C-alpha positions in Angstrom: 26.6 -44.0 25.9 26.9 -40.3 24.7 25.7 -39.8 21.1 28.9 -37.9 20.4 30.9 -41.1 21.1 29.2 -43.2 18.4 31.5 -42.4 15.5 34.7 -42.9 17.4 33.4 -46.1 19.0 32.4 -47.6 15.7 35.8 -46.7 14.3 37.4 -48.6 17.1 35.1 -51.6 16.6 33.4 -51.1 20.0 29.7 -51.6 20.7 27.4 -48.9 19.5 23.6 -48.3 20.0 23.2 -47.5 16.3 25.3 -47.1 13.2 26.9 -43.6 13.0 26.6 -41.7 9.8 28.4 -38.8 8.0 28.9 -38.0 4.3 32.0 -37.2 2.4 31.8 -33.6 1.1 28.9 -33.1 3.4 29.8 -29.4 3.7 29.2 -28.3 0.2 27.2 -26.9 -2.7 24.0 -29.0 -2.1 23.3 -26.9 1.0 21.9 -23.4 0.5 23.6 -22.3 3.7 27.0 -23.3 2.2 26.3 -21.4 -1.0 25.5 -18.2 1.0 28.8 -18.5 2.8 30.7 -19.3 -0.4 29.3 -16.1 -2.0 30.4 -14.1 1.0 33.9 -15.5 0.7 34.1 -14.9 -3.0 36.0 -18.0 -4.0 36.8 -21.4 -2.8 40.4 -20.8 -1.8 39.5 -17.7 0.3 36.8 -19.8 2.0 39.4 -22.4 3.0 41.8 -19.7 4.3 39.2 -17.9 6.4 38.8 -19.8 9.6 35.6 -18.3 10.8 33.9 -19.1 7.5 35.5 -22.5 7.1 34.4 -23.4 10.6 30.8 -22.3 9.8 30.5 -24.5 6.8 32.2 -27.4 8.7 29.4 -27.3 11.3 26.5 -26.6 8.9 25.7 -30.4 8.2 25.7 -31.1 11.9 23.1 -28.4 12.6 21.0 -29.0 9.4 21.1 -32.8 9.0 22.2 -34.3 12.3 25.3 -36.1 11.1 27.4 -37.9 13.7 30.7 -36.4 12.7 32.0 -33.2 11.3 34.8 -33.1 8.8 37.1 -30.2 8.4 36.2 -27.9 5.5 39.4 -27.7 3.5 40.9 -29.4 0.4 43.4 -32.2 -0.1 45.5 -29.9 -2.3 46.0 -27.2 0.5 49.5 -28.7 1.5 50.8 -28.2 -2.1 50.9 -24.4 -2.0 53.7 -23.9 0.6 55.7 -26.5 -1.3 56.0 -23.9 -4.1 53.0 -24.7 -6.2 50.5 -22.2 -7.4 46.9 -23.3 -6.7 43.7 -22.0 -8.2 40.2 -23.4 -8.6 38.1 -22.5 -11.7 36.1 -24.6 -11.0 38.5 -27.5 -10.8 42.0 -27.4 -9.4 44.9 -26.0 -11.3 48.5 -26.5 -10.0 51.4 -24.6 -11.5 54.1 -25.4 -12.4 53.5 -29.2 -12.7 56.2 -31.5 -11.4 57.5 -33.3 -14.4 61.1 -34.2 -13.7 63.9 -34.5 -11.2 64.7 -30.7 -11.2 61.0 -30.0 -10.4 61.2 -32.3 -7.4 64.4 -30.6 -6.2 62.5 -27.2 -6.1 59.7 -28.4 -3.9 59.9 -27.2 -0.3 59.4 -29.3 2.8 58.0 -27.0 5.4 56.5 -26.7 8.9 52.7 -26.9 8.4 51.9 -24.9 11.6 54.0 -22.0 10.3 52.8 -22.1 6.7 49.1 -23.2 7.0 48.0 -21.6 10.3 44.5 -21.1 9.0 43.9 -24.8 8.9 44.7 -25.3 12.6 42.8 -22.2 13.7 39.7 -23.6 11.9 40.1 -26.8 13.8 40.3 -25.0 17.1 37.3 -22.8 16.3 35.2 -25.9 15.2 36.0 -27.9 18.3 35.0 -25.0 20.6 31.8 -24.4 18.6 30.8 -28.1 18.6 31.2 -28.3 22.3 31.6 -32.1 22.1 28.3 -32.7 20.2 30.1 -34.8 17.6 33.8 -35.5 16.8 35.8 -33.6 14.2 37.6 -35.5 11.4 40.8 -34.1 9.9 42.1 -35.3 6.6 44.8 -35.2 3.9 45.5 -36.9 0.6 47.5 -40.0 0.6 51.0 -39.2 -0.8 50.3 -41.1 -4.0 47.2 -39.0 -4.7 48.7 -35.6 -3.9 51.8 -36.5 -6.0 49.4 -37.4 -8.9 47.9 -34.0 -8.8 51.3 -32.3 -8.5 52.6 -34.1 -11.6 49.4 -33.8 -13.6 48.9 -30.1 -12.7 45.2 -30.7 -11.8 42.5 -33.2 -12.2 42.5 -35.8 -15.0 40.7 -38.8 -16.2 43.7 -41.0 -16.5 46.6 -39.1 -14.9 48.9 -40.1 -17.8 51.8 -37.9 -16.8 51.9 -39.4 -13.3 51.6 -42.9 -14.5 54.3 -42.3 -17.1 56.6 -40.9 -14.4 56.0 -44.0 -12.3 57.1 -46.3 -15.1 59.7 -44.1 -16.8 61.4 -42.4 -13.8 60.6 -44.5 -10.8 63.5 -43.0 -8.8 62.1 -39.5 -9.4 58.6 -40.6 -8.4 59.9 -42.0 -5.1 61.8 -38.8 -4.4 58.6 -36.9 -4.9 56.6 -39.3 -2.8 59.2 -39.0 0.0 58.8 -35.2 0.1 55.1 -35.4 -0.1 54.9 -38.0 2.7 57.2 -35.9 4.9 54.8 -32.9 4.5 51.7 -35.1 4.9 52.7 -36.8 8.1 53.6 -33.5 9.8 50.4 -31.8 8.5 48.2 -34.6 9.9 50.0 -34.8 13.2 49.5 -31.0 13.6 45.8 -31.4 12.8 45.5 -33.9 15.7 47.4 -31.5 18.0 45.0 -28.7 17.1 42.0 -31.0 18.0 41.1 -33.3 15.1 39.7 -36.5 16.7 40.0 -38.8 13.8 42.0 -38.7 10.5 40.9 -39.8 7.0 43.5 -40.4 4.4 42.0 -39.9 0.9 43.7 -42.0 -1.8 41.4 -40.8 -4.4 43.5 -42.1 -7.3 44.5 -45.5 -5.8 42.4 -47.1 -8.5 44.9 -45.9 -11.1 47.5 -48.3 -9.9 47.8 -52.0 -10.4 48.2 -54.1 -7.3 52.0 -54.2 -7.8 52.3 -50.5 -8.5 50.1 -49.6 -5.5 52.3 -51.8 -3.3 55.4 -50.1 -4.6 54.3 -46.5 -4.8 51.5 -46.0 -2.4 51.6 -48.5 0.4 55.0 -47.6 1.9 54.1 -43.9 2.1 50.7 -44.6 3.7 52.5 -46.8 6.2 54.8 -43.9 7.0 52.0 -41.5 7.6 50.1 -44.1 9.7 53.2 -44.9 11.8 53.6 -41.2 12.6 50.0 -40.9 13.6 49.5 -44.1 15.6 51.0 -42.7 18.8 48.3 -40.0 18.8 45.6 -42.7 19.4 43.0 -41.2 17.1 41.2 -43.5 14.7 42.7 -43.6 11.2 40.6 -44.1 8.1 41.9 -45.0 4.6 39.6 -44.4 1.6 40.8 -45.6 -1.8 38.5 -44.9 -4.7 38.0 -47.9 -7.1 40.4 -49.9 -5.0 38.6 -53.2 -4.6 41.6 -55.0 -6.1 43.6 -53.8 -3.1 41.7 -54.9 0.0 44.1 -57.6 0.9 47.0 -55.2 0.6 45.2 -52.3 2.4 45.3 -54.6 5.5 49.0 -53.7 5.7 48.5 -50.0 6.1 47.8 -50.2 9.8 44.6 -48.1 9.7 41.5 -48.7 11.8 38.8 -48.2 9.2 38.7 -48.8 5.5 36.4 -46.7 3.3 34.6 -48.7 0.6 33.2 -47.2 -2.5 29.8 -48.3 -3.9 31.3 -50.9 -6.3 31.8 -53.5 -3.5 29.3 -54.8 -1.0 30.3 -54.0 2.5 30.0 -57.6 3.7 32.4 -58.7 0.9 34.9 -55.9 1.7 34.8 -56.8 5.4 35.3 -60.5 4.7 38.4 -59.7 2.6 39.8 -57.2 5.1 39.3 -59.4 8.1 38.2 -58.8 11.7 40.8 -56.1 12.4 39.0 -53.4 10.5 35.8 -51.4 10.6 34.4 -50.4 7.3 33.0 -47.1 6.1 30.5 -46.6 3.3 29.0 -47.1 0.9 25.8 -45.8 -0.7 26.2 -44.8 -4.3 25.9 -40.9 -4.3 23.6 -41.0 -7.3 21.0 -42.7 -5.2 20.5 -39.3 -3.5 19.3 -37.9 -6.8 16.2 -40.1 -6.7 13.5 -39.9 -4.1 13.4 -39.9 -0.3 11.7 -43.3 -0.4 14.3 -44.8 -2.7 17.1 -43.3 -0.6 15.6 -44.9 2.6 15.3 -48.3 0.9 18.9 -48.3 -0.4 20.2 -47.0 2.9 18.6 -49.9 4.7 20.3 -52.3 2.2 23.7 -50.8 3.0 23.0 -51.1 6.7 22.2 -54.8 6.2 25.3 -55.4 4.2 27.5 -53.7 6.9 25.8 -55.5 9.8 28.3 -58.3 9.8 31.4 -56.1 9.9 33.1 -55.6 13.3 32.4 -51.9 13.0 30.4 -49.9 10.4 30.4 -46.1 9.8 27.7 -45.3 7.3 28.8 -43.0 4.5 28.5 -42.6 0.8 30.7 -44.5 -1.6 32.2 -41.1 -2.7 31.4 -37.4 -2.1 27.9 -36.1 -2.2 27.0 -34.6 -5.5 26.3 -30.8 -5.7 22.9 -31.3 -7.3 21.6 -33.5 -4.5 18.3 -32.3 -3.1 18.6 -31.5 0.6 15.5 -33.4 1.5 17.1 -36.6 0.1 20.3 -36.0 2.2 18.0 -35.6 5.2 16.1 -38.8 4.4 19.4 -40.6 4.4 20.5 -39.3 7.7 17.1 -39.9 9.3 16.9 -43.4 8.0 20.3 -44.4 9.3 19.7 -42.7 12.7 16.4 -44.5 13.1 17.8 -47.9 12.4 19.1 -50.1 15.2 22.2 -52.2 15.0 21.1 -55.8 14.7 21.8 -57.9 17.7 
């Protein structure tokens, strides 16, 4: 079995020689190589829009740490800009003007991603050529619910009160917004696969904002649309909902292959609730990487043990790696997982 096949085989619940590992936000500020490239680019948006530099930072964790998959360096908010939304990062995202009512939804453009976001697909092609098959490349986008939350709020938020108020006060407007966002998202992800992405992760970062009923009403149908569009491509599909333990029985209806689990739920419990049709991904608490290499190794082995009963396990963090993470701790994590054998 080729090492480069491990991640894709685990996603498909096929036998593997060991558990594959990658980390969300693995191309980022904890790596000095990334900081050097970021300084060269000048700002985050320019880095995303410069394919040669974005490809370089995509590949850095593969070369430095030995992860088993690369993930495209980009941002879940990239599709918002061609819809007619201004996007800046200083340091967090700022989206203007926010979408607060029906007229704002009317103004949003539905567009051809390959025409409006060519730098994303150029980056994918450059990465695939540079990797030469060593590891697969993961593409990604926000789930429509999460991207819509940012569009309404105008940026990040603790509680996304404007978005939640729109869901309850103007549900028809919320659904029209979600319909437009889903149309963009499904085309965007399909184009990533055409360009060379070998798996797709759907980030529903704010799924935890919704009750079970609201998630079923405002997120699930649009994730299902995206998944239905991508299924014919044959690439593994991953859904990651943050703080979404109350939704596992419902996530089974998305049609994805892999469910990302944050650190709040043990992998064996998540797998039991999801059932045999799903691999799981996760789920070391990212703050463990702020401790010591020895502690990281011990906690990683506990996660491996918890995931051993799942029909497929991709080791990851329970959320993105923190910028202040010591590189030696990230390396200890990757080395520990790579050295461990899958129990018979």
